[in-house]
C-alpha positions, 0 to 999 in steps of 0.5 A: 848412271853413277858407278862406284868402287872402293879403295883403302876405306874410301868410295870412288863414284864416277859418272861417264859423260858423252863427249860433244864435238865433231863426229867420231867413228866410236863414241867418246866420253869424259868423266866427273867423279868424287871420292868420300869415306864410307858412310859420308854424306857426299852432298855436304861441304867437306865430306867429299873430294870432287874431280873430273876430266873434261879435256881428254876423250876416252874411247868408250865408257869403260875407258872413262871409268878406268881412267876415273878409278885410276885417278881416284886411287892415285888421289887416295894413295897420295892422301894416305901417304901425305895427309893432303889431297894435293900440294895446293890444297890444305888438309881438308879430309872428306867424311868422318874417320872410318 
């Protein structure tokens, strides 16, 4: 189930995913996430920024949520400081101005 939080005028949406692989004493998780401005239609191209971590294993859903929210906040803070989502991506901006 999708979970979300807000940060600096943006929404961060996260879906935790069970990790598949060798058995582990505790369930492991990954995440898929996106961020968008409040009121944006995240299903339209250019309205959201998607990110995920399918390489690291997080011990429990809460750990995966915390990691995704931290990454989302980091990306938003970087965008607010530079006007760009990352060094390699030209300045596409998700959603209408808040």
